[in-house]
C-alpha positions as CSV (number, residue, x, y, z in Angstrom):
1,X,-2.1,-26.8,25.2
2,X,-3.8,-23.5,26.1
3,X,-0.6,-22.0,27.4
4,X,1.3,-22.8,24.2
5,X,-1.5,-21.3,22.1
6,X,-1.6,-18.2,24.4
7,X,2.1,-17.7,24.1
8,X,1.9,-17.8,20.3
9,X,-1.1,-15.3,20.2
10,X,0.9,-12.2,19.4
11,X,2.6,-13.9,16.5
12,X,-0.6,-15.3,15.1
13,X,-2.2,-11.9,15.4
14,X,0.8,-10.3,13.7
15,X,0.5,-12.8,10.8
16,X,-3.2,-12.2,10.6
17,X,-2.7,-8.5,10.5
18,X,-0.1,-8.8,7.7
19,X,-2.3,-11.1,5.5
20,X,-5.4,-9.0,6.0
21,X,-3.6,-5.8,5.3
22,X,-1.9,-7.2,2.2
23,X,-5.1,-8.5,0.7
24,X,-6.9,-5.2,1.4
25,X,-4.0,-3.2,-0.2
26,X,-4.2,-5.4,-3.2
27,X,-7.8,-4.5,-3.7
28,X,-6.9,-0.8,-3.7
29,X,-3.9,-1.3,-6.0
30,X,-6.1,-3.2,-8.5
31,X,-8.7,-0.5,-8.6
32,X,-6.2,2.4,-8.7
33,X,-3.5,1.1,-11.0
34,X,-5.2,-1.8,-12.9
35,X,-2.8,-4.4,-11.6
36,X,-3.8,-7.9,-10.4
37,X,-6.8,-8.0,-12.7
38,X,-7.8,-4.4,-12.3
39,X,-11.0,-2.9,-11.0
40,X,-13.7,-5.6,-10.6
41,X,-11.5,-8.0,-12.6
42,X,-11.8,-5.9,-15.8
43,X,-8.2,-4.9,-16.1
44,X,-9.2,-1.3,-15.9
45,X,-8.9,1.4,-13.3
46,X,-11.4,3.6,-11.4
47,X,-11.6,7.1,-12.7
48,X,-9.9,9.5,-10.3
49,X,-12.1,11.3,-7.9
50,X,-15.3,9.2,-8.5
51,X,-17.5,8.6,-5.5
52,X,-17.4,6.2,-3.7
53,X,-15.2,3.8,-5.7
54,X,-12.0,5.9,-6.0
55,X,-12.1,7.0,-2.4
56,X,-12.6,3.4,-1.2
57,X,-9.7,2.3,-3.3
58,X,-7.4,4.9,-1.7
59,X,-8.6,3.8,1.7
60,X,-7.9,0.2,0.7
61,X,-4.4,0.9,-0.5
62,X,-3.3,3.3,2.3
63,X,-5.2,1.6,5.1
64,X,-4.2,-1.9,4.0
65,X,-0.5,-0.9,3.7
66,X,-0.5,0.7,7.1
67,X,-2.2,-2.3,8.7
68,X,0.2,-4.7,6.9
69,X,3.2,-2.7,8.2
70,X,1.7,-2.4,11.7
71,X,2.0,1.4,11.6
72,X,-0.9,3.2,13.1
73,X,-2.7,-0.1,13.1
74,X,-5.7,0.9,15.3
75,X,-6.5,4.1,13.5
76,X,-6.0,2.6,10.0
77,X,-8.2,-0.4,11.0
78,X,-11.0,1.8,12.3
79,X,-11.1,3.8,9.0
80,X,-10.8,0.6,6.9
81,X,-13.5,-1.1,8.9
82,X,-15.8,1.9,8.5
83,X,-15.3,2.0,4.8
84,X,-16.2,-1.7,4.5
85,X,-19.3,-1.2,6.6
86,X,-20.3,1.6,4.3
87,X,-19.5,-0.6,1.2
88,X,-21.6,-3.4,2.6
89,X,-24.7,-1.4,3.7
90,X,-24.7,1.1,0.8
91,X,-23.6,-1.0,-2.1
92,X,-24.3,-4.7,-1.3
93,X,-27.1,-4.9,1.2
94,X,-29.8,-3.2,-0.9
95,X,-29.4,-6.1,-3.4
96,X,-30.3,-8.8,-0.9
97,X,-30.3,-9.5,2.8
98,X,-27.5,-12.1,3.0
99,X,-23.9,-11.6,2.0
100,X,-24.0,-14.8,-0.1
101,X,-26.8,-13.3,-2.1
102,X,-25.6,-9.8,-2.5
103,X,-21.9,-10.4,-3.1
104,X,-20.8,-8.6,0.0
105,X,-18.8,-11.4,1.7
106,X,-15.5,-9.7,1.2
107,X,-16.8,-6.4,2.6
108,X,-18.3,-8.1,5.6
109,X,-15.2,-10.1,6.4
110,X,-12.9,-7.1,6.0
111,X,-15.1,-5.0,8.1
112,X,-15.1,-7.5,11.0
113,X,-11.4,-8.3,10.6
114,X,-10.4,-4.7,10.8
115,X,-12.7,-4.1,13.8
116,X,-10.9,-7.0,15.5
117,X,-7.5,-5.4,14.8
118,X,-8.8,-2.0,16.0
119,X,-9.4,-3.6,19.4
120,X,-6.4,-6.0,19.6
121,X,-3.7,-3.8,18.1
122,X,-0.9,-4.9,15.8
123,X,0.4,-8.0,17.6
124,X,4.0,-9.1,16.8
125,X,6.1,-7.9,13.8
126,X,4.5,-4.4,13.7
127,X,6.4,-1.2,13.3
128,X,4.2,0.3,16.1
129,X,6.0,-1.9,18.6
130,X,9.4,-1.0,17.2
131,X,8.7,2.8,17.5
132,X,7.2,2.3,20.9
133,X,10.4,0.7,22.1
134,X,12.6,3.4,20.6
135,X,10.6,6.2,22.2
136,X,10.4,4.5,25.6
137,X,14.1,4.0,25.4
138,X,14.8,7.6,24.6
139,X,12.5,8.9,27.4
140,X,14.4,6.8,29.9
141,X,17.9,7.7,28.7
142,X,18.0,11.3,30.1
143,X,16.9,10.2,33.5
144,X,19.6,7.5,33.6
145,X,22.2,10.2,32.7
146,X,21.4,12.4,35.7
147,X,23.7,11.9,38.6
148,X,22.2,12.2,42.1
149,X,23.2,15.3,44.0
150,X,24.9,14.5,47.3
151,X,23.6,16.4,50.3
């Protein structure tokens, strides 16, 4: 059974990455554009340039989209994880010690999920892998075209 699960690991990781990235991007889109219930469920948006909410929403939208697509996954995951760590410790944690008490469950979960993706990479279905295959194929092509010189 372990072998079957191990063989499916890249696909499970890829699906995990897609879902986490989509959910994170939805938070950013809600705050920036007022869709999906808007900022904090009020239907409104965050005023452009306000600290830290607007910048967090941009990181959520861009970082979540990149992670979802599997494009620059590790870098986007590091930035996204850091923004959620900041959100937890600066916004939620001063209210109470535990995430259940301070409303920081989502920030804590996103922080750890993105940290995991920073270490594991994109898994299956990511554009990172597609571009890596193309560039490795292009690098090998010139060497294959060279004909050996007979001495």
